[in-house]
C-alpha positions in Angstrom: 96.1 26.7 3.9 93.9 23.8 3.0 92.1 24.0 6.4 91.4 27.7 5.8 89.9 27.0 2.4 87.6 24.4 3.9 86.4 26.9 6.6 85.6 29.5 3.9 83.6 27.1 1.8 81.8 25.9 4.9 81.0 29.4 5.9 79.8 30.3 2.3 77.5 27.2 2.3 76.1 28.2 5.7 75.4 31.7 4.6 73.8 30.6 1.4 71.7 28.1 3.2 70.7 30.7 5.9 69.9 33.2 3.1 67.8 30.6 1.3 66.0 29.7 4.4 64.9 33.2 5.2 63.9 34.0 1.6 61.9 30.8 1.0 59.1 31.4 3.5 58.7 34.9 2.3 58.5 33.8 -1.3 56.0 31.1 -0.4 53.8 33.6 1.5 53.9 36.0 -1.4 52.5 33.5 -3.8 49.4 32.8 -1.7 46.2 34.5 -2.8 44.9 37.3 -0.6 42.4 36.2 2.1 39.0 37.8 1.9 38.2 40.1 4.8 34.8 40.6 6.3 34.5 44.0 8.0 32.2 44.4 11.0 31.5 48.0 12.2 29.1 48.5 15.1 27.9 51.4 17.1 27.6 49.2 20.2 30.1 46.9 21.8 31.6 43.6 20.9 29.9 42.0 23.9 26.4 42.9 22.7 27.2 41.6 19.2 28.8 38.4 20.4 25.8 36.1 20.1 24.9 37.4 16.7 28.6 37.2 15.6 28.8 33.6 16.8 25.8 32.7 14.7 27.2 34.6 11.7 30.5 32.8 12.0 28.8 29.4 12.4 26.7 30.0 9.3 29.9 30.9 7.3 31.6 27.8 8.7 28.7 25.6 7.5 29.3 27.1 4.0 33.0 26.4 4.0 34.4 29.7 5.3 36.6 29.2 8.3 38.1 32.2 10.1 41.8 32.3 9.8 41.8 29.6 7.2 40.1 31.2 4.2 38.4 34.3 5.5 39.4 37.0 8.1 37.3 39.3 10.2 38.1 42.9 11.2 35.7 44.3 13.9 35.6 47.9 15.1 33.2 49.1 17.7 32.1 52.6 18.7 30.9 51.5 22.2 28.0 54.0 22.1 30.1 56.9 20.9 28.4 57.3 17.5 30.5 60.3 16.5 33.4 57.8 16.2 31.7 55.8 13.5 33.0 57.9 10.5 36.6 57.5 11.7 36.2 53.8 12.4 34.6 53.3 9.0 37.6 55.1 7.3 40.0 52.9 9.3 38.1 49.7 8.3 38.2 50.8 4.6 41.9 51.7 4.9 42.7 48.2 6.4 41.0 46.5 3.5 43.2 48.3 1.0 46.5 47.2 2.5 
């Protein structure tokens, strides 16, 4: 009976530890402030914007904004299909409210 009691206590400790391990990262993540998002919407393609986008990111980096660290980018491109722009804009706004 004593061996059985030890197994139960060990199992309870294991479950409590496992439960604490899964909740802790979620709690830590929930306490972090929301990261600002810069939305980029273009009628062209990502390839045509690439040089300008690189310069834009470089300028932000020189001012302390590092993508993935303290700012995020969401880019949507119409690829010349300008009738898609209203839907892409709505999608971009919807993403910023999540």
